[in-house]
C-alpha positions as CSV (number, residue, x, y, z in Angstrom):
1,X,117.7,91.4,100.5
2,X,117.8,95.1,101.0
3,X,120.4,96.8,103.0
4,X,120.1,98.7,106.3
5,X,119.5,102.1,104.6
6,X,116.8,100.7,102.4
7,X,115.2,99.0,105.4
8,X,115.4,102.3,107.4
9,X,113.9,104.4,104.7
10,X,111.0,101.9,104.2
11,X,110.3,102.0,107.9
12,X,110.2,105.8,107.7
13,X,107.8,105.8,104.8
14,X,105.5,102.9,105.9
15,X,103.4,104.9,108.4
16,X,102.6,107.4,105.6
17,X,102.0,105.2,102.6
18,X,101.9,101.6,103.8
19,X,104.5,98.8,103.6
20,X,104.0,97.9,100.0
21,X,104.1,101.4,98.6
22,X,107.1,102.2,100.8
23,X,109.1,99.3,99.4
24,X,108.1,100.2,95.8
25,X,109.0,103.9,96.4
26,X,112.5,103.0,97.6
27,X,113.0,100.7,94.6
28,X,111.6,103.3,92.2
29,X,113.7,106.2,93.6
30,X,116.8,104.0,93.6
31,X,116.2,103.2,90.0
32,X,115.9,106.9,89.2
33,X,119.4,107.5,90.5
34,X,120.9,104.4,88.9
35,X,121.2,102.0,91.8
36,X,119.3,99.2,93.5
37,X,118.1,99.2,97.1
38,X,120.8,96.7,97.9
39,X,123.4,99.3,96.7
40,X,122.3,102.2,98.8
41,X,125.3,103.8,100.6
42,X,125.8,107.0,102.5
43,X,126.8,108.8,99.3
44,X,123.3,108.1,97.9
45,X,121.3,109.4,100.8
46,X,121.2,113.1,99.7
47,X,119.9,112.2,96.3
48,X,117.4,109.7,97.6
49,X,116.2,112.1,100.2
50,X,115.4,114.7,97.5
51,X,113.7,112.2,95.2
52,X,111.6,110.7,98.0
53,X,110.7,114.1,99.4
54,X,109.6,115.3,96.0
55,X,107.4,112.3,95.6
56,X,105.8,112.7,99.0
57,X,105.2,116.4,98.4
58,X,103.6,115.6,95.0
59,X,101.2,113.3,96.9
60,X,100.2,116.2,99.2
61,X,102.4,115.2,102.1
62,X,104.7,118.3,102.1
63,X,104.9,118.6,105.9
64,X,105.8,115.0,106.3
65,X,108.3,115.1,103.4
66,X,110.4,117.7,105.1
67,X,110.9,115.5,108.2
68,X,111.6,112.4,106.1
69,X,114.2,114.3,104.0
70,X,116.0,115.4,107.2
71,X,115.9,111.9,108.7
72,X,117.2,110.3,105.5
73,X,120.0,112.8,105.1
74,X,121.1,112.2,108.7
75,X,121.4,108.5,108.4
76,X,124.9,107.1,108.7
């Protein structure tokens, strides 16, 4: 089961990309920084925010990416 940070990030992404893609995005970006969604802690949020923001921007969602990045970075 994912932790609260993973759940919160998935909820932020779901309206933009859908539930399944949100879950896979969190899993993929966690893997990219060497952790699993269950391991996400406050120390991982800045790196995850950058990775997820870059992926959203790549998909043409630059305006949304900026807001998502700020929200992820402010989680505690």
